[in-house]
Biotite code that builds the C-alpha atoms (Angstrom):
import biotite.structure as struc

atoms = struc.array([
    struc.Atom([36.056, -174.654, 143.188], chain_id="A", res_id=1, res_name="MET", atom_name="CA", element="C"),
    struc.Atom([37.766, -177.257, 142.722], chain_id="A", res_id=2, res_name="VAL", atom_name="CA", element="C"),
    struc.Atom([39.330, -177.287, 138.530], chain_id="A", res_id=3, res_name="GLY", atom_name="CA", element="C"),
    struc.Atom([40.157, -179.962, 135.874], chain_id="A", res_id=4, res_name="LEU", atom_name="CA", element="C"),
    struc.Atom([43.363, -180.048, 137.251], chain_id="A", res_id=5, res_name="ASP", atom_name="CA", element="C"),
    struc.Atom([42.347, -180.859, 140.622], chain_id="A", res_id=6, res_name="GLY", atom_name="CA", element="C"),
    struc.Atom([43.619, -177.790, 143.105], chain_id="A", res_id=7, res_name="LYS", atom_name="CA", element="C"),
    struc.Atom([41.627, -175.736, 144.771], chain_id="A", res_id=8, res_name="ILE", atom_name="CA", element="C"),
    struc.Atom([40.811, -171.901, 144.884], chain_id="A", res_id=9, res_name="THR", atom_name="CA", element="C"),
    struc.Atom([39.155, -170.446, 147.661], chain_id="A", res_id=10, res_name="ILE", atom_name="CA", element="C"),
    struc.Atom([38.112, -166.895, 145.900], chain_id="A", res_id=11, res_name="GLU", atom_name="CA", element="C"),
    struc.Atom([37.110, -164.265, 148.149], chain_id="A", res_id=12, res_name="LYS", atom_name="CA", element="C"),
    struc.Atom([39.641, -162.590, 149.309], chain_id="A", res_id=13, res_name="GLU", atom_name="CA", element="C"),
    struc.Atom([40.742, -162.257, 153.278], chain_id="A", res_id=14, res_name="LEU", atom_name="CA", element="C"),
    struc.Atom([40.701, -157.891, 154.275], chain_id="A", res_id=15, res_name="ARG", atom_name="CA", element="C"),
    struc.Atom([44.276, -157.403, 155.891], chain_id="A", res_id=16, res_name="PRO", atom_name="CA", element="C"),
    struc.Atom([43.599, -155.763, 159.149], chain_id="A", res_id=17, res_name="CYS", atom_name="CA", element="C"),
    struc.Atom([44.958, -154.482, 162.532], chain_id="A", res_id=18, res_name="ILE", atom_name="CA", element="C"),
    struc.Atom([43.404, -155.687, 165.445], chain_id="A", res_id=19, res_name="VAL", atom_name="CA", element="C"),
    struc.Atom([43.641, -152.932, 168.614], chain_id="A", res_id=20, res_name="HIS", atom_name="CA", element="C"),
    struc.Atom([42.336, -154.324, 172.340], chain_id="A", res_id=21, res_name="ILE", atom_name="CA", element="C"),
    struc.Atom([42.496, -151.747, 174.922], chain_id="A", res_id=22, res_name="PRO", atom_name="CA", element="C"),
    struc.Atom([42.688, -151.489, 178.468], chain_id="A", res_id=23, res_name="GLU", atom_name="CA", element="C"),
    struc.Atom([39.394, -152.449, 179.760], chain_id="A", res_id=24, res_name="ILE", atom_name="CA", element="C"),
    struc.Atom([37.929, -152.790, 183.332], chain_id="A", res_id=25, res_name="SER", atom_name="CA", element="C"),
    struc.Atom([34.158, -154.151, 184.322], chain_id="A", res_id=26, res_name="TYR", atom_name="CA", element="C"),
    struc.Atom([32.874, -155.037, 187.278], chain_id="A", res_id=27, res_name="LYS", atom_name="CA", element="C"),
    struc.Atom([32.144, -159.041, 188.899], chain_id="A", res_id=28, res_name="SER", atom_name="CA", element="C"),
    struc.Atom([31.220, -161.187, 190.726], chain_id="A", res_id=29, res_name="TRP", atom_name="CA", element="C"),
    struc.Atom([33.613, -163.013, 192.880], chain_id="A", res_id=30, res_name="ASN", atom_name="CA", element="C"),
    struc.Atom([31.326, -166.041, 193.697], chain_id="A", res_id=31, res_name="CYS", atom_name="CA", element="C"),
    struc.Atom([33.214, -167.373, 196.483], chain_id="A", res_id=32, res_name="LYS", atom_name="CA", element="C"),
    struc.Atom([34.131, -164.541, 198.570], chain_id="A", res_id=33, res_name="GLU", atom_name="CA", element="C"),
    struc.Atom([30.276, -163.611, 197.781], chain_id="A", res_id=34, res_name="GLN", atom_name="CA", element="C"),
    struc.Atom([31.563, -159.286, 196.832], chain_id="A", res_id=35, res_name="LYS", atom_name="CA", element="C"),
    struc.Atom([31.882, -157.922, 193.625], chain_id="A", res_id=36, res_name="MET", atom_name="CA", element="C"),
    struc.Atom([35.649, -156.787, 192.433], chain_id="A", res_id=37, res_name="GLU", atom_name="CA", element="C"),
    struc.Atom([36.774, -154.969, 189.502], chain_id="A", res_id=38, res_name="ILE", atom_name="CA", element="C"),
    struc.Atom([38.474, -156.848, 187.355], chain_id="A", res_id=39, res_name="VAL", atom_name="CA", element="C"),
    struc.Atom([41.556, -154.363, 184.713], chain_id="A", res_id=40, res_name="VAL", atom_name="CA", element="C"),
    struc.Atom([41.811, -157.070, 181.225], chain_id="A", res_id=41, res_name="LYS", atom_name="CA", element="C"),
    struc.Atom([45.246, -155.198, 180.133], chain_id="A", res_id=42, res_name="ARG", atom_name="CA", element="C"),
    struc.Atom([45.910, -153.753, 176.555], chain_id="A", res_id=43, res_name="LYS", atom_name="CA", element="C"),
    struc.Atom([47.554, -156.044, 174.078], chain_id="A", res_id=44, res_name="GLU", atom_name="CA", element="C"),
    struc.Atom([49.739, -154.784, 171.422], chain_id="A", res_id=45, res_name="GLU", atom_name="CA", element="C"),
    struc.Atom([48.112, -154.489, 167.964], chain_id="A", res_id=46, res_name="ALA", atom_name="CA", element="C"),
    struc.Atom([48.322, -157.953, 166.623], chain_id="A", res_id=47, res_name="HIS", atom_name="CA", element="C"),
    struc.Atom([48.736, -158.026, 162.641], chain_id="A", res_id=48, res_name="LYS", atom_name="CA", element="C"),
    struc.Atom([45.043, -159.917, 160.818], chain_id="A", res_id=49, res_name="SER", atom_name="CA", element="C"),
    struc.Atom([43.394, -161.043, 158.828], chain_id="A", res_id=50, res_name="LEU", atom_name="CA", element="C"),
    struc.Atom([39.115, -160.584, 158.528], chain_id="A", res_id=51, res_name="PHE", atom_name="CA", element="C"),
    struc.Atom([37.258, -163.441, 158.119], chain_id="A", res_id=52, res_name="HIS", atom_name="CA", element="C"),
    struc.Atom([33.435, -161.945, 158.643], chain_id="A", res_id=53, res_name="CYS", atom_name="CA", element="C"),
    struc.Atom([31.206, -161.003, 160.704], chain_id="A", res_id=54, res_name="TRP", atom_name="CA", element="C"),
    struc.Atom([29.191, -163.242, 163.726], chain_id="A", res_id=55, res_name="ASN", atom_name="CA", element="C"),
    struc.Atom([25.640, -162.630, 162.530], chain_id="A", res_id=56, res_name="PRO", atom_name="CA", element="C"),
    struc.Atom([24.439, -162.817, 166.417], chain_id="A", res_id=57, res_name="ILE", atom_name="CA", element="C"),
    struc.Atom([26.869, -161.060, 168.043], chain_id="A", res_id=58, res_name="THR", atom_name="CA", element="C"),
    struc.Atom([28.420, -158.262, 165.718], chain_id="A", res_id=59, res_name="GLY", atom_name="CA", element="C"),
    struc.Atom([31.953, -158.883, 165.656], chain_id="A", res_id=60, res_name="LYS", atom_name="CA", element="C"),
    struc.Atom([34.671, -159.381, 163.813], chain_id="A", res_id=61, res_name="GLY", atom_name="CA", element="C"),
    struc.Atom([36.136, -162.977, 163.834], chain_id="A", res_id=62, res_name="ILE", atom_name="CA", element="C"),
    struc.Atom([39.596, -162.790, 162.311], chain_id="A", res_id=63, res_name="VAL", atom_name="CA", element="C"),
    struc.Atom([42.784, -164.818, 162.181], chain_id="A", res_id=64, res_name="GLU", atom_name="CA", element="C"),
    struc.Atom([46.129, -163.470, 164.049], chain_id="A", res_id=65, res_name="TYR", atom_name="CA", element="C"),
    struc.Atom([49.865, -164.131, 162.364], chain_id="A", res_id=66, res_name="GLU", atom_name="CA", element="C"),
    struc.Atom([49.857, -166.647, 164.675], chain_id="A", res_id=67, res_name="ASP", atom_name="CA", element="C"),
    struc.Atom([46.832, -168.773, 163.151], chain_id="A", res_id=68, res_name="GLY", atom_name="CA", element="C"),
    struc.Atom([44.645, -168.191, 166.020], chain_id="A", res_id=69, res_name="THR", atom_name="CA", element="C"),
    struc.Atom([41.437, -167.281, 165.209], chain_id="A", res_id=70, res_name="VAL", atom_name="CA", element="C"),
    struc.Atom([39.663, -164.359, 167.757], chain_id="A", res_id=71, res_name="HIS", atom_name="CA", element="C"),
    struc.Atom([36.036, -162.537, 168.085], chain_id="A", res_id=72, res_name="GLU", atom_name="CA", element="C"),
    struc.Atom([36.733, -158.794, 168.454], chain_id="A", res_id=73, res_name="VAL", atom_name="CA", element="C"),
    struc.Atom([34.987, -155.765, 168.701], chain_id="A", res_id=74, res_name="GLU", atom_name="CA", element="C"),
    struc.Atom([34.786, -153.790, 165.359], chain_id="A", res_id=75, res_name="PRO", atom_name="CA", element="C"),
    struc.Atom([36.254, -150.609, 166.646], chain_id="A", res_id=76, res_name="THR", atom_name="CA", element="C"),
    struc.Atom([38.929, -152.860, 167.365], chain_id="A", res_id=77, res_name="GLN", atom_name="CA", element="C"),
    struc.Atom([39.563, -153.699, 164.063], chain_id="A", res_id=78, res_name="ILE", atom_name="CA", element="C"),
    struc.Atom([41.459, -150.585, 161.574], chain_id="A", res_id=79, res_name="ARG", atom_name="CA", element="C"),
    struc.Atom([41.387, -152.330, 157.889], chain_id="A", res_id=80, res_name="PHE", atom_name="CA", element="C"),
    struc.Atom([45.266, -151.675, 156.792], chain_id="A", res_id=81, res_name="VAL", atom_name="CA", element="C"),
    struc.Atom([44.188, -152.771, 152.514], chain_id="A", res_id=82, res_name="ASN", atom_name="CA", element="C"),
    struc.Atom([43.205, -149.982, 150.181], chain_id="A", res_id=83, res_name="ASN", atom_name="CA", element="C"),
    struc.Atom([39.558, -151.989, 148.784], chain_id="A", res_id=84, res_name="VAL", atom_name="CA", element="C"),
    struc.Atom([37.753, -148.522, 148.813], chain_id="A", res_id=85, res_name="MET", atom_name="CA", element="C"),
    struc.Atom([39.505, -147.598, 145.724], chain_id="A", res_id=86, res_name="TYR", atom_name="CA", element="C"),
    struc.Atom([38.830, -150.877, 144.078], chain_id="A", res_id=87, res_name="GLU", atom_name="CA", element="C"),
    struc.Atom([34.855, -149.757, 143.617], chain_id="A", res_id=88, res_name="TYR", atom_name="CA", element="C"),
    struc.Atom([33.476, -147.450, 141.421], chain_id="A", res_id=89, res_name="GLU", atom_name="CA", element="C"),
    struc.Atom([31.014, -145.408, 143.067], chain_id="A", res_id=90, res_name="PHE", atom_name="CA", element="C"),
    struc.Atom([28.123, -143.541, 139.782], chain_id="A", res_id=91, res_name="PRO", atom_name="CA", element="C"),
    struc.Atom([26.097, -141.796, 142.227], chain_id="A", res_id=92, res_name="GLU", atom_name="CA", element="C"),
    struc.Atom([28.597, -139.852, 143.906], chain_id="A", res_id=93, res_name="MET", atom_name="CA", element="C"),
    struc.Atom([30.655, -139.068, 139.874], chain_id="A", res_id=94, res_name="GLU", atom_name="CA", element="C"),
    struc.Atom([27.413, -137.819, 138.170], chain_id="A", res_id=95, res_name="GLU", atom_name="CA", element="C"),
    struc.Atom([26.732, -135.123, 141.568], chain_id="A", res_id=96, res_name="SER", atom_name="CA", element="C"),
    struc.Atom([29.778, -133.622, 141.061], chain_id="A", res_id=97, res_name="TYR", atom_name="CA", element="C"),
    struc.Atom([29.018, -134.071, 137.215], chain_id="A", res_id=98, res_name="CYS", atom_name="CA", element="C"),
    struc.Atom([26.698, -131.219, 137.912], chain_id="A", res_id=99, res_name="HIS", atom_name="CA", element="C"),
])
């Protein structure tokens, strides 16, 4: 949104998170050699990131690493590190605890 002073402010808050990519292995067909191979993707270090959104087609998370690169990662590889949940009120839960 543009204010009267001409400055643009973005109101959507990005959530800080840690992205952990574990080691995975899978089978892949090697067309050149005409054989099945096992491919091992090495475990990556944890990345400090900013969560942008969920991809509506793949269901994966779109995150931005500290170096500014953008990646699509599995939801299970994301751990949010802020305490946003404490900012929300849940009146239904409060009512059930009062009785």
